[in-house]
NUBA-373345 format. One record per residue: residue in three letters; y, z, x of N, C-alpha, C, O in turn. Coordinates in steps of 0.001 Angstrom, whole numbers, plus 500000, padded with zeros to 6 digits. Each point is the difference from the previous one (the first is absolute). Layout:
ALAYZXYZXYZXYZX ...
// end
This chain:
TYR668726151430688175501255500841499388499953500689501699498887499961500523 ASN501994500506500121500105500991500488500826501396498695501022499909499320 THR498161501019500786500436500978498747500784500918500767499906499890501223 SER500770500900498361500968501748500166498549500990499567498967499702499400 ASP501466501435501145499407500852498960500338499930498797500901499182499813 THR498572501597498864499836499966499062501016500883499569500374500757500895 TRP500191499384498013500673501945499621499864499456498197500103499048499226 GLU499578502459500915499640500628498800501156500440498914500860500656500588 PHE499311499252498585500649501275498746499923500233498968499709499087499228 MET500475501999500364499533500355498113501573499552499653501077500377500460 ASP498609498774498655501021499639498908500083500875498836499042499837499243 ASN502071501320500252500199500522498505500488499632499376501218500182500008 CYS497947498763498663501033499188499531499535500357498425498894500505499803 GLU502128499166498964499912500449499076498568499880499495499800500835499119 LYS499283498512501106498781500150499615498888500235500545498936499422499780 GLY501308501575501067499400500560500768499550499414502031500515498990500478 PHE498657501768500202500585499802501547498968498756500164498999499748499330 ALA501685499395502022499296498826500050500086500126501823500874500379500779 LYS497873499143499360499833500258501734500968498570500371499943499415498918 VAL500978499630502078500694499953500106499373499166501711499551500839500782 LYS500428498037499612499398500279501250500612498345500508499772498909499479 PHE501331501544502104500271498585500361499501499467501617499860500767500953 THR499957498012499076499740499457501000500727499072501133500042498871499511 LEU500403501117501468500359498760500444499635498939500483499031500343500678 GLY501094498529499443499015498811500530501024499104500766501062499517499607 ARG498183500387501844500970498061500390499220499486500525498942500401500486 TYR501762498132499438499051499031499720499709499581501688500946500032500788 LYS498115499704499522498848499833501553501320499184500711500611500408500988 ASN499695498240498204500365499117500997501636500203499320500395498936499522 ASP500224501768500397501656500005499338500167501729499753499307501001499818 SER502072498591500312500800501362500089500229500834498501500324501170499796 SER499352497663499213500185500790498453498389500563499859498939499977500623 GLY501691500582498014498454500277500265500549500445498148500933499524499355 ILE497733501872500117500079500320498290499977501433499856499569500618500974 LEU500838500110497921499714501521499693498965500059498703500315499411498967 LEU498498501288501121499509499711499252499773501311498905499268500800500582 MET501001499594498377500188500971499199498790500028499326499227499060499814 GLU500639502471499721498341500047499316500492501252499122500772500765500577 ILE498982499447498496500377501391498790498821499814499638499686498815499891 TRP499220502246499788499357500098498961500777500942499044500954500778500002 LYS497841498571498959500981500108498668498558499472499266499163499193500404 PRO500911501683498227498767499785498863500433498587498721499560499845498860 PHE501442499323501919500693499328498883500818498903501279500548500160501091 LYS499100498608497911500854498778500836501476500311500369500616500393499010 MET500357499532502449501330500158499815500787498437500607499434499046500534 ARG501757501097499214500746499008500179500645499989501416500962500763500096 PHE498781498675500801501147499998501118501038499487499886500030498916499417 SER500965501553500994501477499330500384499984498585500834499177499886500908 ASN501768498981498780499996499410501381500777500099500842500614499174500675 GLU499358502071499283501447500672501484499309501030499855499387500360498995 LEU500723500305502341499373501614500651501791500127500858500595499068500542 THR499818502171499336500668500011500729499914501443500964499850501124499523 ILE500250498635501592499897501039500995501216500681500618500953499343500420 TYR498985502229499638501196500216499890499679501034501690499137500871499891 LEU501158499064500716500068500244501978500535501671500300500733500685499287 GLU498767499591501720500973501330500059501144499772500326501030500529499581 ASN498795498416501425501899499948500771500914499314498947501142499648500297 GLY498338500174498484501188499366498838499461498901499636499953500002498770 GLU499480498767501789500115498415499939498840500212498847499314500922499558 ILE500897497560500209499014500121498313499461499028499993500854499120500099 ILE497721500268499811499492498923500370499152499641498701499084500570499407 LYS501608498248500405499422499524498356498918499333500428500292499502501087 ILE498469500203498572498897498947499911499356499142498777500232500450498878 TYR499267498792501178499865499646499012498642499144499445499489498968500435 SER500291501556498873498020499269499437499994498085500036500654499059499551 ASN497860501266501500499278499102499806499390498990498928499563498856500130 GLY500580502078498636498761499604498740498470500618500430499143500037499117 ASN500548500418502170498420501019499523500158500960499528500674500994500270 ARG498605498698498886499987501500498710498237500001499947499307498983499996 ASP500264502234499971498927500100499002499789501384499157500996500649499680 TYR497915499719500025499799501327499012498559499619499970499474499211499215 VAL499751501705502107498356500318499666499257501570499811500409500824500818 ASP498728499588498367499870501655500167501233500751500178500279500730500951 ASP500506498979497909501596501122500248500723499954501138500626500947500476 LEU499291497924499982500663499660501466500863499501499655499515499260499144 ASN502038500460500872500726499115500358500567499282501122500129500630501050 MET500268498040498902500117500138501566500807499206499963499910499461498897 GLY501408499817502056501201499336500407500129499607500979499553500833500788 THR500852498252499760500264499404501275501884499672500281500530499605498962 TYR499939500452501620501130499640500370500400499746501247499773500926500780 THR500944497771499845500560499532500750500797500996501080500987500651499657 LEU498475499381501649501385500632500891499951498837501190499087499423500591 THR502500500527499459500342499215500944499891500403501773500260501195500146 SER499530498339500743500374500515501494501029500787499978499949500907500831 LYS501086499054498422501344501484500325499435500905499251499877501100500538 ASN499473498719497652499731501394499420498577500595501155499514501130499936 ILE500115497940500902498730501043500714500819500575501240499690501021500614 GLU501345498207499641500480500804501377501012501300499350499983500966500763 GLU500742499212498199500488500709499245498983501507499790500427501116500296 LEU497898498572499027499890500990500027499128500472500917499369500987499621 ARG500332498502501784499651500414501030501044500953500629499862501082500571 LEU501036498301499192501057500878500674500626501436499205500681500799500643 THR498977499437497781500251500786499336499836500493499344501045499816499375 LYS498122501175499749499132500450499146500677499710498476501148499667499705 ILE497868500553499590499920499598498712501147501296499279500051501015500694 LYS500691499005498219500740501200499159499054499524499110499045500776499995 THR500814498402499337499948499765498628499609498361499783500568499086500599 ILE497806500658497935499892498581499796500530500444498744499725501101499525 ARG501301497761499734500054499728498597499402498125499371500026499712498804 
// end
């Protein structure tokens, strides 16, 4: 994968703070890709099958899990499929919120 920079955030949730990290990857021979979400928590989490990305221009992108999930050493990981259209929208506009 060709990957983007990684963005890190601190989540202020009910069970304490967690570090959340997002990385975008693009398949070399295709225009589609993946979004890797990593969350550091001392317990295994359940990832949603759908992730909603709200962009600053008001557009909403819905992406779906490709089933790849893991939990190792307090790190929860899940990947979501990006279409070529999703990648183009993300390239042109900043992300406001991810849910």
